[in-house]
LUMLUMDREN-2810 file (N, C-alpha, C; in Angstrom, 1 decimal):
<atoms>
<atom><aa>M</aa><ch>A</ch><at>N</at><xx>-20.3</xx><yy>-0.5</yy><zz>-2.2</zz></atom>
<atom><aa>M</aa><ch>A</ch><at>CA</at><xx>-19.0</xx><yy>-0.2</yy><zz>-2.8</zz></atom>
<atom><aa>M</aa><ch>A</ch><at>C</at><xx>-18.2</xx><yy>0.8</yy><zz>-2.0</zz></atom>
<atom><aa>M</aa><ch>A</ch><at>N</at><xx>-16.9</xx><yy>0.6</yy><zz>-1.9</zz></atom>
<atom><aa>M</aa><ch>A</ch><at>CA</at><xx>-16.0</xx><yy>1.5</yy><zz>-1.2</zz></atom>
<atom><aa>M</aa><ch>A</ch><at>C</at><xx>-16.2</xx><yy>2.9</yy><zz>-1.7</zz></atom>
<atom><aa>Q</aa><ch>A</ch><at>N</at><xx>-16.0</xx><yy>3.9</yy><zz>-0.9</zz></atom>
<atom><aa>Q</aa><ch>A</ch><at>CA</at><xx>-16.1</xx><yy>5.3</yy><zz>-1.3</zz></atom>
<atom><aa>Q</aa><ch>A</ch><at>C</at><xx>-14.9</xx><yy>5.7</yy><zz>-2.1</zz></atom>
<atom><aa>L</aa><ch>A</ch><at>N</at><xx>-14.9</xx><yy>5.3</yy><zz>-3.4</zz></atom>
<atom><aa>L</aa><ch>A</ch><at>CA</at><xx>-13.8</xx><yy>5.5</yy><zz>-4.3</zz></atom>
<atom><aa>L</aa><ch>A</ch><at>C</at><xx>-13.5</xx><yy>7.0</yy><zz>-4.5</zz></atom>
<atom><aa>D</aa><ch>A</ch><at>N</at><xx>-14.5</xx><yy>7.9</yy><zz>-4.2</zz></atom>
<atom><aa>D</aa><ch>A</ch><at>CA</at><xx>-14.2</xx><yy>9.3</yy><zz>-4.4</zz></atom>
<atom><aa>D</aa><ch>A</ch><at>C</at><xx>-13.2</xx><yy>9.8</yy><zz>-3.4</zz></atom>
<atom><aa>K</aa><ch>A</ch><at>N</at><xx>-12.8</xx><yy>9.0</yy><zz>-2.4</zz></atom>
<atom><aa>K</aa><ch>A</ch><at>CA</at><xx>-11.8</xx><yy>9.4</yy><zz>-1.4</zz></atom>
<atom><aa>K</aa><ch>A</ch><at>C</at><xx>-10.4</xx><yy>9.2</yy><zz>-2.0</zz></atom>
<atom><aa>I</aa><ch>A</ch><at>N</at><xx>-10.3</xx><yy>8.4</yy><zz>-3.1</zz></atom>
<atom><aa>I</aa><ch>A</ch><at>CA</at><xx>-9.0</xx><yy>8.1</yy><zz>-3.7</zz></atom>
<atom><aa>I</aa><ch>A</ch><at>C</at><xx>-8.6</xx><yy>9.3</yy><zz>-4.5</zz></atom>
<atom><aa>Q</aa><ch>A</ch><at>N</at><xx>-7.3</xx><yy>9.7</yy><zz>-4.2</zz></atom>
<atom><aa>Q</aa><ch>A</ch><at>CA</at><xx>-6.8</xx><yy>10.9</yy><zz>-4.9</zz></atom>
<atom><aa>Q</aa><ch>A</ch><at>C</at><xx>-5.4</xx><yy>10.5</yy><zz>-5.5</zz></atom>
<atom><aa>E</aa><ch>A</ch><at>N</at><xx>-5.1</xx><yy>11.3</yy><zz>-6.5</zz></atom>
<atom><aa>E</aa><ch>A</ch><at>CA</at><xx>-3.8</xx><yy>11.2</yy><zz>-7.2</zz></atom>
<atom><aa>E</aa><ch>A</ch><at>C</at><xx>-2.7</xx><yy>11.2</yy><zz>-6.2</zz></atom>
<atom><aa>H</aa><ch>A</ch><at>N</at><xx>-1.7</xx><yy>10.4</yy><zz>-6.4</zz></atom>
<atom><aa>H</aa><ch>A</ch><at>CA</at><xx>-0.5</xx><yy>10.3</yy><zz>-5.6</zz></atom>
<atom><aa>H</aa><ch>A</ch><at>C</at><xx>-0.6</xx><yy>9.7</yy><zz>-4.3</zz></atom>
<atom><aa>M</aa><ch>A</ch><at>N</at><xx>-1.8</xx><yy>9.1</yy><zz>-4.0</zz></atom>
<atom><aa>M</aa><ch>A</ch><at>CA</at><xx>-2.0</xx><yy>8.4</yy><zz>-2.7</zz></atom>
<atom><aa>M</aa><ch>A</ch><at>C</at><xx>-1.2</xx><yy>7.1</yy><zz>-2.8</zz></atom>
<atom><aa>E</aa><ch>A</ch><at>N</at><xx>-0.6</xx><yy>6.7</yy><zz>-1.7</zz></atom>
<atom><aa>E</aa><ch>A</ch><at>CA</at><xx>0.2</xx><yy>5.4</yy><zz>-1.6</zz></atom>
<atom><aa>E</aa><ch>A</ch><at>C</at><xx>-0.8</xx><yy>4.2</yy><zz>-1.5</zz></atom>
<atom><aa>V</aa><ch>A</ch><at>N</at><xx>-0.6</xx><yy>3.2</yy><zz>-2.2</zz></atom>
<atom><aa>V</aa><ch>A</ch><at>CA</at><xx>-1.4</xx><yy>2.0</yy><zz>-2.2</zz></atom>
<atom><aa>V</aa><ch>A</ch><at>C</at><xx>-0.6</xx><yy>0.9</yy><zz>-1.4</zz></atom>
<atom><aa>L</aa><ch>A</ch><at>N</at><xx>-1.2</xx><yy>0.4</yy><zz>-0.3</zz></atom>
<atom><aa>L</aa><ch>A</ch><at>CA</at><xx>-0.6</xx><yy>-0.6</yy><zz>0.5</zz></atom>
<atom><aa>L</aa><ch>A</ch><at>C</at><xx>-1.3</xx><yy>-2.0</yy><zz>0.5</zz></atom>
<atom><aa>G</aa><ch>A</ch><at>N</at><xx>-0.5</xx><yy>-3.0</yy><zz>0.5</zz></atom>
<atom><aa>G</aa><ch>A</ch><at>CA</at><xx>-1.1</xx><yy>-4.4</yy><zz>0.6</zz></atom>
<atom><aa>G</aa><ch>A</ch><at>C</at><xx>-1.7</xx><yy>-4.6</yy><zz>2.0</zz></atom>
<atom><aa>S</aa><ch>A</ch><at>N</at><xx>-2.4</xx><yy>-5.7</yy><zz>2.2</zz></atom>
<atom><aa>S</aa><ch>A</ch><at>CA</at><xx>-2.9</xx><yy>-6.0</yy><zz>3.5</zz></atom>
<atom><aa>S</aa><ch>A</ch><at>C</at><xx>-1.8</xx><yy>-6.3</yy><zz>4.6</zz></atom>
<atom><aa>D</aa><ch>A</ch><at>N</at><xx>-0.6</xx><yy>-6.5</yy><zz>4.1</zz></atom>
<atom><aa>D</aa><ch>A</ch><at>CA</at><xx>0.5</xx><yy>-6.8</yy><zz>4.9</zz></atom>
<atom><aa>D</aa><ch>A</ch><at>C</at><xx>1.3</xx><yy>-5.5</yy><zz>5.2</zz></atom>
<atom><aa>G</aa><ch>A</ch><at>N</at><xx>0.7</xx><yy>-4.3</yy><zz>4.8</zz></atom>
<atom><aa>G</aa><ch>A</ch><at>CA</at><xx>1.4</xx><yy>-3.0</yy><zz>5.0</zz></atom>
<atom><aa>G</aa><ch>A</ch><at>C</at><xx>2.5</xx><yy>-2.7</yy><zz>4.0</zz></atom>
<atom><aa>E</aa><ch>A</ch><at>N</at><xx>2.7</xx><yy>-3.6</yy><zz>3.1</zz></atom>
<atom><aa>E</aa><ch>A</ch><at>CA</at><xx>3.8</xx><yy>-3.4</yy><zz>2.1</zz></atom>
<atom><aa>E</aa><ch>A</ch><at>C</at><xx>3.4</xx><yy>-2.5</yy><zz>1.0</zz></atom>
<atom><aa>H</aa><ch>A</ch><at>N</at><xx>4.3</xx><yy>-1.7</yy><zz>0.5</zz></atom>
<atom><aa>H</aa><ch>A</ch><at>CA</at><xx>4.0</xx><yy>-0.7</yy><zz>-0.6</zz></atom>
<atom><aa>H</aa><ch>A</ch><at>C</at><xx>3.7</xx><yy>-1.5</yy><zz>-1.9</zz></atom>
<atom><aa>V</aa><ch>A</ch><at>N</at><xx>2.6</xx><yy>-1.1</yy><zz>-2.5</zz></atom>
<atom><aa>V</aa><ch>A</ch><at>CA</at><xx>2.2</xx><yy>-1.7</yy><zz>-3.8</zz></atom>
<atom><aa>V</aa><ch>A</ch><at>C</at><xx>2.4</xx><yy>-0.7</yy><zz>-5.0</zz></atom>
<atom><aa>G</aa><ch>A</ch><at>N</at><xx>2.1</xx><yy>0.5</yy><zz>-4.7</zz></atom>
<atom><aa>G</aa><ch>A</ch><at>CA</at><xx>2.2</xx><yy>1.5</yy><zz>-5.8</zz></atom>
<atom><aa>G</aa><ch>A</ch><at>C</at><xx>1.7</xx><yy>2.9</yy><zz>-5.4</zz></atom>
<atom><aa>T</aa><ch>A</ch><at>N</at><xx>1.5</xx><yy>3.7</yy><zz>-6.4</zz></atom>
<atom><aa>T</aa><ch>A</ch><at>CA</at><xx>1.0</xx><yy>5.1</yy><zz>-6.2</zz></atom>
<atom><aa>T</aa><ch>A</ch><at>C</at><xx>-0.1</xx><yy>5.3</yy><zz>-7.2</zz></atom>
<atom><aa>V</aa><ch>A</ch><at>N</at><xx>-1.2</xx><yy>5.9</yy><zz>-6.7</zz></atom>
<atom><aa>V</aa><ch>A</ch><at>CA</at><xx>-2.4</xx><yy>6.2</yy><zz>-7.5</zz></atom>
<atom><aa>V</aa><ch>A</ch><at>C</at><xx>-2.0</xx><yy>7.2</yy><zz>-8.6</zz></atom>
<atom><aa>D</aa><ch>A</ch><at>N</at><xx>-2.3</xx><yy>6.8</yy><zz>-9.9</zz></atom>
<atom><aa>D</aa><ch>A</ch><at>CA</at><xx>-2.3</xx><yy>7.8</yy><zz>-11.0</zz></atom>
<atom><aa>D</aa><ch>A</ch><at>C</at><xx>-3.7</xx><yy>8.4</yy><zz>-11.1</zz></atom>
<atom><aa>H</aa><ch>A</ch><at>N</at><xx>-4.7</xx><yy>7.6</yy><zz>-11.2</zz></atom>
<atom><aa>H</aa><ch>A</ch><at>CA</at><xx>-6.1</xx><yy>8.0</yy><zz>-11.2</zz></atom>
<atom><aa>H</aa><ch>A</ch><at>C</at><xx>-7.0</xx><yy>6.8</yy><zz>-11.2</zz></atom>
<atom><aa>L</aa><ch>A</ch><at>N</at><xx>-8.3</xx><yy>7.1</yy><zz>-11.0</zz></atom>
<atom><aa>L</aa><ch>A</ch><at>CA</at><xx>-9.3</xx><yy>6.1</yy><zz>-11.1</zz></atom>
<atom><aa>L</aa><ch>A</ch><at>C</at><xx>-9.6</xx><yy>5.8</yy><zz>-12.5</zz></atom>
<atom><aa>D</aa><ch>A</ch><at>N</at><xx>-9.8</xx><yy>4.6</yy><zz>-12.9</zz></atom>
<atom><aa>D</aa><ch>A</ch><at>CA</at><xx>-10.1</xx><yy>4.2</yy><zz>-14.3</zz></atom>
<atom><aa>D</aa><ch>A</ch><at>C</at><xx>-11.6</xx><yy>3.8</yy><zz>-14.2</zz></atom>
<atom><aa>G</aa><ch>A</ch><at>N</at><xx>-12.5</xx><yy>4.7</yy><zz>-14.4</zz></atom>
<atom><aa>G</aa><ch>A</ch><at>CA</at><xx>-13.9</xx><yy>4.4</yy><zz>-14.3</zz></atom>
<atom><aa>G</aa><ch>A</ch><at>C</at><xx>-14.2</xx><yy>4.2</yy><zz>-12.8</zz></atom>
<atom><aa>Q</aa><ch>A</ch><at>N</at><xx>-15.2</xx><yy>3.3</yy><zz>-12.5</zz></atom>
<atom><aa>Q</aa><ch>A</ch><at>CA</at><xx>-15.5</xx><yy>3.0</yy><zz>-11.1</zz></atom>
<atom><aa>Q</aa><ch>A</ch><at>C</at><xx>-15.1</xx><yy>1.6</yy><zz>-10.8</zz></atom>
<atom><aa>T</aa><ch>A</ch><at>N</at><xx>-14.3</xx><yy>1.0</yy><zz>-11.7</zz></atom>
<atom><aa>T</aa><ch>A</ch><at>CA</at><xx>-13.9</xx><yy>-0.4</yy><zz>-11.5</zz></atom>
<atom><aa>T</aa><ch>A</ch><at>C</at><xx>-12.5</xx><yy>-0.7</yy><zz>-11.2</zz></atom>
<atom><aa>A</aa><ch>A</ch><at>N</at><xx>-11.6</xx><yy>0.3</yy><zz>-11.5</zz></atom>
<atom><aa>A</aa><ch>A</ch><at>CA</at><xx>-10.2</xx><yy>0.0</yy><zz>-11.4</zz></atom>
<atom><aa>A</aa><ch>A</ch><at>C</at><xx>-9.4</xx><yy>1.3</yy><zz>-11.0</zz></atom>
<atom><aa>I</aa><ch>A</ch><at>N</at><xx>-8.2</xx><yy>1.1</yy><zz>-10.4</zz></atom>
<atom><aa>I</aa><ch>A</ch><at>CA</at><xx>-7.3</xx><yy>2.1</yy><zz>-10.1</zz></atom>
<atom><aa>I</aa><ch>A</ch><at>C</at><xx>-6.1</xx><yy>1.9</yy><zz>-10.9</zz></atom>
<atom><aa>K</aa><ch>A</ch><at>N</at><xx>-5.7</xx><yy>3.0</yy><zz>-11.6</zz></atom>
<atom><aa>K</aa><ch>A</ch><at>CA</at><xx>-4.5</xx><yy>3.0</yy><zz>-12.4</zz></atom>
<atom><aa>K</aa><ch>A</ch><at>C</at><xx>-3.3</xx><yy>3.5</yy><zz>-11.5</zz></atom>
<atom><aa>L</aa><ch>A</ch><at>N</at><xx>-2.2</xx><yy>2.8</yy><zz>-11.5</zz></atom>
<atom><aa>L</aa><ch>A</ch><at>CA</at><xx>-1.1</xx><yy>3.1</yy><zz>-10.7</zz></atom>
<atom><aa>L</aa><ch>A</ch><at>C</at><xx>-0.1</xx><yy>3.8</yy><zz>-11.6</zz></atom>
<atom><aa>T</aa><ch>A</ch><at>N</at><xx>0.7</xx><yy>4.7</yy><zz>-11.0</zz></atom>
<atom><aa>T</aa><ch>A</ch><at>CA</at><xx>1.7</xx><yy>5.5</yy><zz>-11.8</zz></atom>
<atom><aa>T</aa><ch>A</ch><at>C</at><xx>2.8</xx><yy>4.5</yy><zz>-12.3</zz></atom>
<atom><aa>K</aa><ch>A</ch><at>N</at><xx>3.4</xx><yy>4.9</yy><zz>-13.4</zz></atom>
<atom><aa>K</aa><ch>A</ch><at>CA</at><xx>4.5</xx><yy>4.0</yy><zz>-14.0</zz></atom>
<atom><aa>K</aa><ch>A</ch><at>C</at><xx>5.8</xx><yy>4.5</yy><zz>-13.4</zz></atom>
<atom><aa>T</aa><ch>A</ch><at>N</at><xx>5.8</xx><yy>5.7</yy><zz>-12.8</zz></atom>
<atom><aa>T</aa><ch>A</ch><at>CA</at><xx>7.1</xx><yy>6.2</yy><zz>-12.2</zz></atom>
<atom><aa>T</aa><ch>A</ch><at>C</at><xx>7.4</xx><yy>5.6</yy><zz>-10.8</zz></atom>
<atom><aa>D</aa><ch>A</ch><at>N</at><xx>6.4</xx><yy>4.9</yy><zz>-10.2</zz></atom>
<atom><aa>D</aa><ch>A</ch><at>CA</at><xx>6.7</xx><yy>4.3</yy><zz>-8.9</zz></atom>
<atom><aa>D</aa><ch>A</ch><at>C</at><xx>7.7</xx><yy>3.2</yy><zz>-9.1</zz></atom>
<atom><aa>P</aa><ch>A</ch><at>N</at><xx>8.7</xx><yy>3.1</yy><zz>-8.2</zz></atom>
<atom><aa>P</aa><ch>A</ch><at>CA</at><xx>9.7</xx><yy>2.0</yy><zz>-8.4</zz></atom>
<atom><aa>P</aa><ch>A</ch><at>C</at><xx>9.1</xx><yy>0.6</yy><zz>-8.5</zz></atom>
<atom><aa>A</aa><ch>A</ch><at>N</at><xx>8.0</xx><yy>0.3</yy><zz>-7.8</zz></atom>
<atom><aa>A</aa><ch>A</ch><at>CA</at><xx>7.4</xx><yy>-1.0</yy><zz>-7.9</zz></atom>
<atom><aa>A</aa><ch>A</ch><at>C</at><xx>6.8</xx><yy>-1.3</yy><zz>-9.3</zz></atom>
<atom><aa>A</aa><ch>A</ch><at>N</at><xx>6.6</xx><yy>-0.3</yy><zz>-10.1</zz></atom>
<atom><aa>A</aa><ch>A</ch><at>CA</at><xx>5.9</xx><yy>-0.4</yy><zz>-11.3</zz></atom>
<atom><aa>A</aa><ch>A</ch><at>C</at><xx>6.8</xx><yy>-0.8</yy><zz>-12.5</zz></atom>
<atom><aa>K</aa><ch>A</ch><at>N</at><xx>8.1</xx><yy>-0.6</yy><zz>-12.3</zz></atom>
<atom><aa>K</aa><ch>A</ch><at>CA</at><xx>9.1</xx><yy>-0.9</yy><zz>-13.3</zz></atom>
<atom><aa>K</aa><ch>A</ch><at>C</at><xx>8.8</xx><yy>-0.2</yy><zz>-14.6</zz></atom>
<atom><aa>G</aa><ch>A</ch><at>N</at><xx>8.4</xx><yy>1.0</yy><zz>-14.6</zz></atom>
<atom><aa>G</aa><ch>A</ch><at>CA</at><xx>8.2</xx><yy>1.8</yy><zz>-15.8</zz></atom>
<atom><aa>G</aa><ch>A</ch><at>C</at><xx>6.9</xx><yy>1.6</yy><zz>-16.5</zz></atom>
<atom><aa>K</aa><ch>A</ch><at>N</at><xx>6.0</xx><yy>0.8</yy><zz>-16.0</zz></atom>
<atom><aa>K</aa><ch>A</ch><at>CA</at><xx>4.7</xx><yy>0.5</yy><zz>-16.6</zz></atom>
<atom><aa>K</aa><ch>A</ch><at>C</at><xx>3.5</xx><yy>0.9</yy><zz>-15.7</zz></atom>
<atom><aa>H</aa><ch>A</ch><at>N</at><xx>2.4</xx><yy>1.3</yy><zz>-16.4</zz></atom>
<atom><aa>H</aa><ch>A</ch><at>CA</at><xx>1.2</xx><yy>1.6</yy><zz>-15.6</zz></atom>
<atom><aa>H</aa><ch>A</ch><at>C</at><xx>0.6</xx><yy>0.2</yy><zz>-15.3</zz></atom>
<atom><aa>H</aa><ch>A</ch><at>N</at><xx>0.0</xx><yy>0.1</yy><zz>-14.2</zz></atom>
<atom><aa>H</aa><ch>A</ch><at>CA</at><xx>-0.7</xx><yy>-1.2</yy><zz>-13.8</zz></atom>
<atom><aa>H</aa><ch>A</ch><at>C</at><xx>-2.1</xx><yy>-0.8</yy><zz>-13.3</zz></atom>
<atom><aa>L</aa><ch>A</ch><at>N</at><xx>-3.1</xx><yy>-1.7</yy><zz>-13.6</zz></atom>
<atom><aa>L</aa><ch>A</ch><at>CA</at><xx>-4.5</xx><yy>-1.6</yy><zz>-13.1</zz></atom>
<atom><aa>L</aa><ch>A</ch><at>C</at><xx>-4.7</xx><yy>-2.6</yy><zz>-12.0</zz></atom>
<atom><aa>I</aa><ch>A</ch><at>N</at><xx>-5.4</xx><yy>-2.1</yy><zz>-10.9</zz></atom>
<atom><aa>I</aa><ch>A</ch><at>CA</at><xx>-5.9</xx><yy>-3.0</yy><zz>-9.9</zz></atom>
<atom><aa>I</aa><ch>A</ch><at>C</at><xx>-7.3</xx><yy>-2.8</yy><zz>-9.7</zz></atom>
<atom><aa>P</aa><ch>A</ch><at>N</at><xx>-8.1</xx><yy>-3.9</yy><zz>-9.6</zz></atom>
<atom><aa>P</aa><ch>A</ch><at>CA</at><xx>-9.6</xx><yy>-3.7</yy><zz>-9.4</zz></atom>
<atom><aa>P</aa><ch>A</ch><at>C</at><xx>-9.9</xx><yy>-3.0</yy><zz>-8.2</zz></atom>
<atom><aa>A</aa><ch>A</ch><at>N</at><xx>-11.0</xx><yy>-2.1</yy><zz>-8.3</zz></atom>
<atom><aa>A</aa><ch>A</ch><at>CA</at><xx>-11.4</xx><yy>-1.4</yy><zz>-7.1</zz></atom>
<atom><aa>A</aa><ch>A</ch><at>C</at><xx>-11.9</xx><yy>-2.3</yy><zz>-6.1</zz></atom>
<atom><aa>A</aa><ch>A</ch><at>N</at><xx>-12.3</xx><yy>-3.5</yy><zz>-6.4</zz></atom>
<atom><aa>A</aa><ch>A</ch><at>CA</at><xx>-12.8</xx><yy>-4.5</yy><zz>-5.5</zz></atom>
<atom><aa>A</aa><ch>A</ch><at>C</at><xx>-11.7</xx><yy>-5.0</yy><zz>-4.5</zz></atom>
<atom><aa>W</aa><ch>A</ch><at>N</at><xx>-10.5</xx><yy>-4.7</yy><zz>-4.8</zz></atom>
<atom><aa>W</aa><ch>A</ch><at>CA</at><xx>-9.4</xx><yy>-5.1</yy><zz>-3.9</zz></atom>
<atom><aa>W</aa><ch>A</ch><at>C</at><xx>-9.3</xx><yy>-4.1</yy><zz>-2.8</zz></atom>
<atom><aa>V</aa><ch>A</ch><at>N</at><xx>-9.9</xx><yy>-2.9</yy><zz>-2.9</zz></atom>
<atom><aa>V</aa><ch>A</ch><at>CA</at><xx>-9.8</xx><yy>-1.9</yy><zz>-1.8</zz></atom>
<atom><aa>V</aa><ch>A</ch><at>C</at><xx>-10.5</xx><yy>-2.3</yy><zz>-0.6</zz></atom>
<atom><aa>D</aa><ch>A</ch><at>N</at><xx>-9.8</xx><yy>-2.4</yy><zz>0.5</zz></atom>
<atom><aa>D</aa><ch>A</ch><at>CA</at><xx>-10.4</xx><yy>-2.7</yy><zz>1.8</zz></atom>
<atom><aa>D</aa><ch>A</ch><at>C</at><xx>-10.9</xx><yy>-1.5</yy><zz>2.5</zz></atom>
<atom><aa>H</aa><ch>A</ch><at>N</at><xx>-10.0</xx><yy>-0.5</yy><zz>2.6</zz></atom>
<atom><aa>H</aa><ch>A</ch><at>CA</at><xx>-10.4</xx><yy>0.8</yy><zz>3.2</zz></atom>
<atom><aa>H</aa><ch>A</ch><at>C</at><xx>-9.4</xx><yy>1.9</yy><zz>2.7</zz></atom>
<atom><aa>I</aa><ch>A</ch><at>N</at><xx>-9.9</xx><yy>3.2</yy><zz>3.0</zz></atom>
<atom><aa>I</aa><ch>A</ch><at>CA</at><xx>-9.1</xx><yy>4.3</yy><zz>2.5</zz></atom>
<atom><aa>I</aa><ch>A</ch><at>C</at><xx>-9.0</xx><yy>5.3</yy><zz>3.7</zz></atom>
<atom><aa>D</aa><ch>A</ch><at>N</at><xx>-7.7</xx><yy>5.7</yy><zz>4.0</zz></atom>
<atom><aa>D</aa><ch>A</ch><at>CA</at><xx>-7.5</xx><yy>6.7</yy><zz>4.9</zz></atom>
<atom><aa>D</aa><ch>A</ch><at>C</at><xx>-6.5</xx><yy>7.7</yy><zz>4.2</zz></atom>
<atom><aa>R</aa><ch>A</ch><at>N</at><xx>-5.3</xx><yy>7.9</yy><zz>4.8</zz></atom>
<atom><aa>R</aa><ch>A</ch><at>CA</at><xx>-4.3</xx><yy>8.6</yy><zz>4.0</zz></atom>
<atom><aa>R</aa><ch>A</ch><at>C</at><xx>-3.7</xx><yy>7.8</yy><zz>2.9</zz></atom>
<atom><aa>H</aa><ch>A</ch><at>N</at><xx>-4.0</xx><yy>6.5</yy><zz>3.0</zz></atom>
<atom><aa>H</aa><ch>A</ch><at>CA</at><xx>-3.5</xx><yy>5.5</yy><zz>2.0</zz></atom>
<atom><aa>H</aa><ch>A</ch><at>C</at><xx>-4.7</xx><yy>4.7</yy><zz>1.5</zz></atom>
<atom><aa>V</aa><ch>A</ch><at>N</at><xx>-4.4</xx><yy>4.0</yy><zz>0.4</zz></atom>
<atom><aa>V</aa><ch>A</ch><at>CA</at><xx>-5.4</xx><yy>3.1</yy><zz>-0.1</zz></atom>
<atom><aa>V</aa><ch>A</ch><at>C</at><xx>-4.9</xx><yy>1.7</yy><zz>0.4</zz></atom>
<atom><aa>H</aa><ch>A</ch><at>N</at><xx>-5.8</xx><yy>1.0</yy><zz>1.2</zz></atom>
<atom><aa>H</aa><ch>A</ch><at>CA</at><xx>-5.4</xx><yy>-0.3</yy><zz>1.7</zz></atom>
<atom><aa>H</aa><ch>A</ch><at>C</at><xx>-6.1</xx><yy>-1.4</yy><zz>1.0</zz></atom>
<atom><aa>L</aa><ch>A</ch><at>N</at><xx>-5.4</xx><yy>-2.4</yy><zz>0.6</zz></atom>
<atom><aa>L</aa><ch>A</ch><at>CA</at><xx>-6.0</xx><yy>-3.5</yy><zz>-0.2</zz></atom>
<atom><aa>L</aa><ch>A</ch><at>C</at><xx>-6.3</xx><yy>-4.7</yy><zz>0.7</zz></atom>
<atom><aa>N</aa><ch>A</ch><at>N</at><xx>-7.2</xx><yy>-5.5</yy><zz>0.2</zz></atom>
<atom><aa>N</aa><ch>A</ch><at>CA</at><xx>-7.5</xx><yy>-6.7</yy><zz>0.9</zz></atom>
<atom><aa>N</aa><ch>A</ch><at>C</at><xx>-6.7</xx><yy>-7.9</yy><zz>0.5</zz></atom>
<atom><aa>K</aa><ch>A</ch><at>N</at><xx>-5.6</xx><yy>-7.6</yy><zz>-0.2</zz></atom>
<atom><aa>K</aa><ch>A</ch><at>CA</at><xx>-4.6</xx><yy>-8.6</yy><zz>-0.7</zz></atom>
<atom><aa>K</aa><ch>A</ch><at>C</at><xx>-3.2</xx><yy>-8.1</yy><zz>-0.2</zz></atom>
<atom><aa>S</aa><ch>A</ch><at>N</at><xx>-2.3</xx><yy>-9.1</yy><zz>0.0</zz></atom>
<atom><aa>S</aa><ch>A</ch><at>CA</at><xx>-1.0</xx><yy>-8.7</yy><zz>0.3</zz></atom>
<atom><aa>S</aa><ch>A</ch><at>C</at><xx>-0.3</xx><yy>-8.1</yy><zz>-0.9</zz></atom>
<atom><aa>A</aa><ch>A</ch><at>N</at><xx>0.8</xx><yy>-7.4</yy><zz>-0.7</zz></atom>
<atom><aa>A</aa><ch>A</ch><at>CA</at><xx>1.5</xx><yy>-6.8</yy><zz>-1.8</zz></atom>
<atom><aa>A</aa><ch>A</ch><at>C</at><xx>1.9</xx><yy>-7.9</yy><zz>-2.8</zz></atom>
<atom><aa>A</aa><ch>A</ch><at>N</at><xx>2.4</xx><yy>-9.0</yy><zz>-2.4</zz></atom>
<atom><aa>A</aa><ch>A</ch><at>CA</at><xx>2.8</xx><yy>-10.1</yy><zz>-3.3</zz></atom>
<atom><aa>A</aa><ch>A</ch><at>C</at><xx>1.7</xx><yy>-10.6</yy><zz>-4.1</zz></atom>
<atom><aa>E</aa><ch>A</ch><at>N</at><xx>0.5</xx><yy>-10.7</yy><zz>-3.5</zz></atom>
<atom><aa>E</aa><ch>A</ch><at>CA</at><xx>-0.7</xx><yy>-11.1</yy><zz>-4.3</zz></atom>
<atom><aa>E</aa><ch>A</ch><at>C</at><xx>-1.1</xx><yy>-10.1</yy><zz>-5.3</zz></atom>
<atom><aa>A</aa><ch>A</ch><at>N</at><xx>-1.0</xx><yy>-8.8</yy><zz>-4.9</zz></atom>
<atom><aa>A</aa><ch>A</ch><at>CA</at><xx>-1.3</xx><yy>-7.7</yy><zz>-5.8</zz></atom>
<atom><aa>A</aa><ch>A</ch><at>C</at><xx>-0.4</xx><yy>-7.7</yy><zz>-7.0</zz></atom>
<atom><aa>F</aa><ch>A</ch><at>N</at><xx>0.9</xx><yy>-7.9</yy><zz>-6.8</zz></atom>
<atom><aa>F</aa><ch>A</ch><at>CA</at><xx>1.9</xx><yy>-7.9</yy><zz>-7.8</zz></atom>
<atom><aa>F</aa><ch>A</ch><at>C</at><xx>1.7</xx><yy>-9.1</yy><zz>-8.8</zz></atom>
<atom><aa>S</aa><ch>A</ch><at>N</at><xx>1.2</xx><yy>-10.2</yy><zz>-8.3</zz></atom>
<atom><aa>S</aa><ch>A</ch><at>CA</at><xx>1.1</xx><yy>-11.4</yy><zz>-9.1</zz></atom>
<atom><aa>S</aa><ch>A</ch><at>C</at><xx>-0.2</xx><yy>-11.3</yy><zz>-9.9</zz></atom>
<atom><aa>Q</aa><ch>A</ch><at>N</at><xx>-1.2</xx><yy>-10.4</yy><zz>-9.5</zz></atom>
<atom><aa>Q</aa><ch>A</ch><at>CA</at><xx>-2.5</xx><yy>-10.4</yy><zz>-10.1</zz></atom>
<atom><aa>Q</aa><ch>A</ch><at>C</at><xx>-2.9</xx><yy>-9.1</yy><zz>-10.8</zz></atom>
<atom><aa>W</aa><ch>A</ch><at>N</at><xx>-2.0</xx><yy>-8.1</yy><zz>-10.6</zz></atom>
<atom><aa>W</aa><ch>A</ch><at>CA</at><xx>-2.4</xx><yy>-6.8</yy><zz>-11.3</zz></atom>
<atom><aa>W</aa><ch>A</ch><at>C</at><xx>-2.2</xx><yy>-6.9</yy><zz>-12.8</zz></atom>
<atom><aa>K</aa><ch>A</ch><at>N</at><xx>-2.9</xx><yy>-6.1</yy><zz>-13.5</zz></atom>
<atom><aa>K</aa><ch>A</ch><at>CA</at><xx>-2.8</xx><yy>-6.1</yy><zz>-15.0</zz></atom>
<atom><aa>K</aa><ch>A</ch><at>C</at><xx>-2.0</xx><yy>-4.9</yy><zz>-15.5</zz></atom>
<atom><aa>E</aa><ch>A</ch><at>N</at><xx>-1.2</xx><yy>-5.2</yy><zz>-16.5</zz></atom>
<atom><aa>E</aa><ch>A</ch><at>CA</at><xx>-0.4</xx><yy>-4.1</yy><zz>-17.1</zz></atom>
<atom><aa>E</aa><ch>A</ch><at>C</at><xx>-1.4</xx><yy>-3.3</yy><zz>-18.0</zz></atom>
<atom><aa>A</aa><ch>A</ch><at>N</at><xx>-1.4</xx><yy>-2.0</yy><zz>-17.8</zz></atom>
<atom><aa>A</aa><ch>A</ch><at>CA</at><xx>-2.3</xx><yy>-1.2</yy><zz>-18.6</zz></atom>
<atom><aa>A</aa><ch>A</ch><at>C</at><xx>-1.8</xx><yy>-1.1</yy><zz>-20.1</zz></atom>
<atom><aa>A</aa><ch>A</ch><at>N</at><xx>-2.7</xx><yy>-1.1</yy><zz>-21.0</zz></atom>
<atom><aa>A</aa><ch>A</ch><at>CA</at><xx>-2.3</xx><yy>-1.0</yy><zz>-22.4</zz></atom>
<atom><aa>A</aa><ch>A</ch><at>C</at><xx>-1.7</xx><yy>0.3</yy><zz>-22.8</zz></atom>
</atoms>
């Protein structure tokens, strides 16, 4: 499993194409990342992305999906 403990609040999340997906709000357990609802990409709603989508982590969280794929597959948080 990716070293999720490297993921911190307010880190930028990028698709595999380098496009902005969102901003980390917090880890939701060990299986998902909750994105902030204040990010322009979020349109005022929290979204969850599976931790399995994380390819690697440096200053940003890089996904193994493009931004468009992430937007079409992310789940709106309740």
